[in-house]
C-alpha positions as CSV (number, residue, x, y, z in Angstrom):
1,M,10.4,-100.3,56.0
2,K,13.3,-97.8,55.6
3,A,15.1,-99.9,53.2
4,K,11.7,-100.3,51.1
5,K,11.7,-96.6,50.7
6,I,15.3,-96.4,49.7
7,M,14.8,-98.8,47.0
8,S,11.6,-97.4,45.7
9,M,13.8,-94.5,45.7
10,M,16.2,-95.7,43.5
11,M,14.1,-97.7,40.8
12,A,12.0,-94.6,40.1
13,A,15.5,-92.8,39.7
14,V,16.5,-95.6,37.6
15,M,13.0,-94.8,35.6
16,V,13.8,-91.1,35.7
17,V,16.9,-92.0,34.2
18,S,15.6,-94.5,32.0
19,L,13.1,-92.2,30.0
20,T,15.4,-89.3,29.9
21,A,18.0,-91.7,28.2
22,C,14.8,-92.5,26.0
23,S,13.8,-89.3,25.2
24,G,17.2,-88.2,24.0
25,T,17.9,-91.2,22.1
26,T,14.1,-90.6,20.4
27,K,15.1,-86.8,19.6
28,A,18.4,-88.1,18.2
29,D,17.0,-90.5,16.0
30,S,14.4,-87.8,14.4
31,G,17.0,-85.2,14.1
32,E,18.8,-87.9,11.9
33,K,15.8,-89.0,10.4
34,T,15.6,-85.6,9.5
35,T,18.8,-84.7,8.0
36,T,19.1,-88.1,6.6
37,E,15.4,-87.2,4.0
38,A,17.1,-83.8,3.5
39,A,19.7,-85.2,1.9
40,A,17.6,-87.7,0.3
41,Q,15.3,-85.3,-1.3
42,Q,18.8,-83.3,-2.6
43,E,20.4,-86.0,-4.3
44,T,16.6,-86.8,-6.1
45,A,16.4,-83.2,-6.5
46,S,19.9,-83.1,-8.2
47,E,19.1,-85.9,-10.1
48,A,16.5,-84.6,-11.8
49,V,18.2,-81.7,-13.0
50,S,20.8,-83.7,-14.1
51,E,18.4,-86.2,-16.3
52,E,16.5,-82.5,-17.5
53,V,20.4,-81.6,-18.5
54,K,21.1,-84.8,-20.2
55,E,17.8,-85.1,-21.9
56,T,18.4,-81.1,-23.3
57,E,22.0,-82.3,-24.6
58,T,20.5,-85.0,-26.0
59,E,18.1,-82.9,-27.9
60,T,20.6,-80.3,-29.0
61,V,22.5,-83.1,-30.0
62,S,19.9,-84.5,-32.5
63,E,18.7,-80.9,-33.4
64,T,22.7,-80.5,-34.9
65,E,22.7,-83.7,-35.9
66,K,19.1,-83.5,-38.3
67,A,20.7,-80.1,-39.1
68,S,23.6,-81.3,-40.6
69,E,22.0,-84.6,-42.3
70,T,19.5,-81.8,-43.9
71,E,22.1,-80.1,-45.3
72,A,24.1,-82.9,-46.3
73,T,21.0,-84.2,-48.1
74,S,20.2,-80.3,-49.6
75,E,23.9,-80.2,-51.0
76,T,23.7,-83.9,-52.6
77,E,20.4,-83.0,-54.3
78,K,22.1,-79.6,-55.4
79,A,24.8,-81.2,-57.1
80,S,22.5,-84.0,-58.5
81,E,20.5,-81.7,-59.6
82,A,23.7,-79.6,-61.4
83,E,24.6,-83.0,-62.7
84,A,22.0,-83.3,-64.4
85,A,21.7,-80.3,-65.8
86,S,24.8,-80.7,-67.3
87,E,24.3,-84.1,-68.8
88,T,20.7,-82.3,-70.4
89,E,23.3,-79.8,-71.7
90,T,26.0,-82.4,-73.0
91,E,23.2,-84.8,-74.6
92,T,21.1,-81.4,-75.8
93,A,24.6,-80.0,-77.6
94,S,25.1,-83.8,-78.9
95,E,21.7,-83.9,-80.7
96,A,22.0,-80.2,-82.4
97,A,25.6,-81.6,-83.6
98,E,23.7,-84.8,-85.0
99,N,20.7,-82.8,-86.6
100,V,23.6,-80.9,-88.5
101,G,25.9,-83.7,-89.2
102,E,28.6,-82.5,-87.2
103,V,31.8,-84.5,-88.6
104,S,35.6,-83.6,-86.6
105,L,38.7,-84.0,-88.4
106,T,40.9,-86.9,-87.5
107,E,44.3,-86.9,-85.5
108,D,45.8,-87.9,-89.0
109,E,43.9,-85.2,-91.0
110,E,45.3,-82.5,-87.8
111,E,48.3,-83.7,-88.4
112,L,48.7,-82.9,-92.3
113,L,47.0,-80.1,-91.9
114,E,49.9,-79.2,-89.0
115,M,52.5,-80.2,-91.8
116,M,51.2,-78.6,-94.7
117,K,50.1,-74.8,-92.8
118,D,52.4,-73.0,-94.7
119,D,51.2,-74.1,-98.0
120,I,47.2,-73.3,-97.3
121,I,45.5,-71.1,-99.2
122,V,42.5,-70.2,-97.0
123,V,39.7,-68.8,-99.1
124,T,37.9,-66.1,-97.7
125,D,34.0,-65.0,-97.6
126,E,35.7,-61.6,-100.0
127,D,37.8,-63.6,-102.5
128,Y,35.6,-66.9,-102.4
129,A,33.7,-65.8,-106.1
130,E,36.8,-64.6,-107.9
131,T,39.0,-67.5,-106.2
132,V,36.5,-70.2,-107.0
133,Q,35.7,-69.0,-110.4
134,E,39.4,-68.8,-111.4
135,L,39.9,-72.8,-110.3
136,A,36.8,-73.6,-112.3
137,S,37.7,-71.4,-115.0
138,H,41.8,-72.3,-115.8
139,T,41.8,-75.8,-115.9
140,G,45.4,-77.7,-115.2
141,E,46.5,-73.7,-114.2
142,F,46.9,-74.5,-110.1
143,N,47.7,-78.2,-109.9
144,G,49.7,-79.5,-106.9
145,Q,48.1,-75.6,-104.8
146,V,46.3,-76.3,-101.8
147,Y,43.8,-74.7,-100.7
148,Q,41.4,-74.6,-97.4
149,I,37.6,-73.3,-98.7
150,E,34.7,-73.2,-96.7
151,G,30.9,-73.5,-98.4
152,V,27.6,-76.4,-98.5
153,F,28.0,-80.0,-99.0
154,T,26.0,-80.8,-102.0
155,V,25.8,-83.8,-103.9
156,D,24.6,-85.0,-107.3
157,G,24.6,-88.7,-108.2
158,E,28.1,-89.2,-107.7
159,E,29.4,-85.6,-108.3
160,M,30.3,-84.0,-104.4
161,R,30.7,-80.3,-104.4
162,V,31.3,-77.7,-102.1
163,S,29.9,-74.4,-103.1
164,R,27.9,-71.4,-102.3
165,T,25.5,-69.4,-103.9
166,L,26.3,-66.1,-106.0
167,V,23.5,-63.7,-105.6
168,N,23.9,-60.5,-108.1
169,G,20.5,-58.8,-107.8
170,D,17.8,-61.3,-109.1
171,E,20.1,-63.5,-110.6
172,E,21.9,-66.3,-108.1
173,T,24.5,-68.7,-109.5
174,E,25.7,-71.6,-107.8
175,C,29.8,-71.9,-107.8
176,G,31.8,-74.5,-106.1
177,L,34.1,-76.9,-106.8
178,P,34.2,-80.8,-107.3
179,L,35.6,-82.7,-104.6
180,I,37.3,-86.7,-104.9
181,Y,38.1,-88.6,-102.3
182,V,35.8,-87.6,-99.6
183,E,36.5,-90.8,-97.4
184,K,33.6,-89.3,-94.2
185,D,29.8,-89.8,-94.6
186,L,28.8,-86.0,-94.9
187,K,25.3,-85.0,-95.0
188,P,24.4,-83.2,-97.8
189,E,23.6,-79.2,-97.0
190,S,26.1,-79.5,-94.1
191,W,28.4,-76.6,-93.6
192,I,32.1,-77.8,-94.6
193,R,35.5,-77.0,-94.4
194,V,37.3,-78.6,-96.7
195,T,41.5,-78.9,-97.3
196,G,42.4,-80.2,-100.0
197,I,44.9,-80.0,-103.8
198,V,44.3,-78.8,-106.8
199,N,44.2,-81.2,-109.8
200,E,43.0,-82.0,-113.1
201,G,39.7,-84.7,-112.7
202,E,37.4,-85.9,-114.7
203,V,33.6,-85.1,-113.5
204,G,30.6,-87.1,-115.7
205,K,32.8,-86.7,-119.0
206,E,34.6,-83.5,-118.6
207,T,38.2,-82.7,-117.3
208,M,38.2,-80.1,-114.5
209,N,39.9,-79.0,-111.7
210,V,38.5,-80.9,-108.8
211,L,39.8,-80.7,-105.0
212,E,41.5,-83.8,-103.8
213,V,40.5,-84.0,-99.8
214,V,42.8,-83.9,-97.8
215,A,40.9,-82.5,-94.9
216,V,37.5,-82.2,-94.1
217,E,34.9,-81.2,-91.5
218,A,31.4,-80.8,-91.2
219,L,30.7,-77.5,-88.5
220,A,28.1,-77.1,-86.1
221,E,28.0,-73.3,-87.2
222,A,27.2,-72.5,-90.8
223,G,28.8,-69.6,-92.4
224,N,27.5,-67.4,-95.5
225,A,26.2,-69.5,-97.5
226,S,24.8,-66.9,-99.9
227,L,27.5,-63.9,-101.2
228,E,27.0,-61.1,-102.8
229,W,28.6,-60.6,-106.4
230,D,29.1,-58.3,-109.0
231,G,28.6,-60.6,-111.9
232,L,31.6,-59.3,-114.4
233,E,33.2,-63.2,-113.8
234,D,32.0,-66.0,-115.9
235,Q,31.5,-69.3,-113.8
236,H,32.5,-72.1,-115.2
């Protein structure tokens, strides 16, 4: 009997120890589980924050790229508009030059003018009437002299002239010189600057001083087609 009681007591002690061990294990497991859950929640929160930061950075980069693309597109459009405006101005200038019949000097003409520059007598507005009348009225006296004259290019049949209108009160007189050796397609009534050598030539059935053309250009901007004149000199 006594042995059975001792055995019962021993079994009860074992059970108590076992329960205590189980209770300690459960508490340990519970604490470990709580720590693990907290760590998991913290990791999840960190991942969420990191993802949000990444999204913000991506949006910032995207907005920067869009702004750069917009700025580049704007600059390209401005450049295209400027180029189009420049082309329009060039076309307008070309059309204006074509309308007035602008014709430039050739390289050969420029070289000739450079070689002859010391011998060229330039006729100005102030001395146009007197000089051209002298040339037209005194045949043979100015042979070989080089003159540069500006005026209106006129065509009458086969006769081509450089001329201006001299105005004396209500009277208007055409004053000019015949041109020969004109090898360019000049529009009638265009404003020309012609350099030539004075010589005797046949115009119609008359012998008179003519201007043998060395160089001629039609200018975009016209000069004074009409000049005041005192009328003292006779026009040929």
